[in-house]
N, C-alpha and C positions, 0 to 999 in steps of 0.2 A: 630510690627503691621504695615501693609501697610497703605498708605494714604487712600485708598478706605475703608479699614476696620475701620480706625479712623473716617472717615466721617459717616460711617454707625452707629457707636456707638454714635456719636453726635446726629444723627437723632433719635435714640432710646430714648436718654435722652430728646430731644425736645418733642417727643410725650408723654413721661411720665409726663413732666412738664405741658403740656396742659391738660392732664387727671387730674392732681392734681388741676389745675386752675378751671376746670369745676366742680370738686367736691366741691371746696371752694365756688364757685358761687352758687351752689345748696344748700350748707349748710346755706349760708346767707339768701337765699330766704326762705328756710324752717323754719329757726329760727324766722324770722319776721312773716311769715304766722302763725306759732304756737302761737306767742304772740297775734296777732290780733284776731285770731279765737279761742284762748284759747284751742288749740289742744295739749294736753300734750303728746299724743302718737307720734306726729310729732316731738315734742321737744326731746323726748327720742331717737328718730331715729337719730337726729343730734348728740346728745351726744354719742350715741353708735357707730356711724360710724366715729368718729373723729380719731380713731386709723388708719384708712385707709390712711387718709391724712398724719398723722405722719410717717407712714411706707414709703410712697412715698417720703417724704422729706429725710428720712435717706437713702433710696435707691439711690436717685438722687445725694445726697451729696457724698456718698461713691464712686459712679461710676465717678463723676467729679474729685474727688481727685485721683482716680486710673489712670484716663486718663492723668491728669496733671503730675503725677509722672512718668508714662511710656513713654509718648510722649514728655514731656517738650515743650508744644506748645507755639507759640509766635504770636504776631499780632492779627488778627481777631479771630483765633481759641482760643487763651487764653482769649480774651475779651468775647467770647461767653460762654465758660465754667465758667468764673468768674461771668458773669451775671446770669447764671443758679443757681449758688450757692447763690447769693443774692436773687433772685426771690423766690426760694423755702422757704427761711427763712421768707420772708414777707407773702407768701401765707399761711404758717403754722400758723403764728400769726393771720391772718384773720380767719382761721378756728377755732382758740381758741376763738376769739371774738364771732363767731356764736354759739359756745358752751355756752359761758357765757350768751348770749341772751336767749338761750333755757332753761338754768337753771333759768332765771328770769320767764319764762312761768311757770315752775314748782312751783316756790315760790308763784306766784300770782294766781294760778289756782282757789282758792276758793273765791277770792275777786272780787266784781264788780269794774270796772274801774271808777276812780273818774272823768274822762272826756273821751270823745271819742278819740280813737287813730287815729289822722289824720296826724299830721306833722311827727311823727315817721315813718309810712309807706312811706310817701312822701320822707323823707330823705333816707330811705332804697332804694327806687327806683333809686334815683340819684347815690347812692353808688354802687348798683348792676350794673348799666350801666357803671360806671367807671371801675369796675372789668372786665366786659366783654370786654370793648373797649381796656383796657390796654393789655389784652391777644392778641387781634387782632393786636394791635400796635407792640407787641413783635414778632408775626409771620411775619409782614411786615417790621420789623426793621425800623419803621417810626418815625423819630425825630419830624416831624411836628405833628403827631397824639399824640405822648407822651406829647408834650408841651400843646396841646389843652386839653387833658384829665386832666392833672395836674391843669390847670387853673380852672377847675370845682370844685376844692376843696373849693373855695370861696363860692359857692352855699351851699355846705354841712355845712360849718362853720356858715353861716347865719341862716340856718335852726336849727342848734344846739343852737344858741343864742336865737332864737324864742322859742324853746322847753324849754330851761332853764328858761327864763322869765315866761312863762306860768305856768310851774310846781311850781316855787317859789311862784307865786301868789296864786295858789291853796293851797299850804302848809301854807301860811300866813293866809288864810281865814279859813282853816280847819286843825287843828293840828292832827286829826285822819288820815289824808291822807299822813303824812310825810313818813311813811315806804314805801308805794307804790310809791309815787312820787320819792323818792330816787332811787328805783330800775329802774323806767322809765328813770330817768336822766342818770343812768349808761348805759342803753340800747342806749340812744342817744350818749353817750360818746364812746361806743364800735363802733358804726357806724362811728363816726368822726375819730376814730383811724384807721378803715379799709380804709377810704379815704386817710389817711396819708400814709398807707402802699402802696396804689396804686401810690401815688406821688413818693414814693421811687422807685417803680418798673419803673416808667416813667423815672426817672433819669438814671437808669441802662440801659434802652432801648436806650437812647441817647448815653450813653457811649459805648454800644455795636456797634452802627451804626457809631459813629464819633470818638471814642477814647477819648472824652473829658468828664470830670466830671462836671456836672451842678447841681447847687442848685436850685430846683424848689419850696422849702419851704420858699417862701418870702411873 
């Protein structure tokens, strides 16, 4: 394979990864929208479309391994392919968490909410922005952007703590709310984990651009 053909194949993988990232971002948005608006049809759409994200992950992984085996790349080429392999794994897990949130919509469809959903959508807004911005940082290969985005995980963690305290207080006062509050706590946990996956991606963006592995989970 010529150098030109190799670069073209990398560009194809790059575009597929961005398509996968966009689908994941949409899945997160729709899953939270389905929960807030009690839209079970939208939740089923997220669950039903998860296979597309999974297939993209497998496609990108297979092609990355094929290129590594055929071209034996070094330096920035190897870092780019290695970063793609890591990114698609984190993106696929984010998609799984969106599915889990959508399944919560399905479980709670017949129950009035014990309290208005305010902090969970706010937390989701921060998480969605982190996902979108980390994809842009990947495109730009920006170390500075990756560091700034990862630092926002602290905001998400604080919102999770607020949600946790509020729901525990509700359960303490009303034992009938325990089942629903437990599911809502899990939704907050799924969002917190998505933010953690964004932080992982930011670490690999820094590696791709500098060749240095950095721990941003501090």
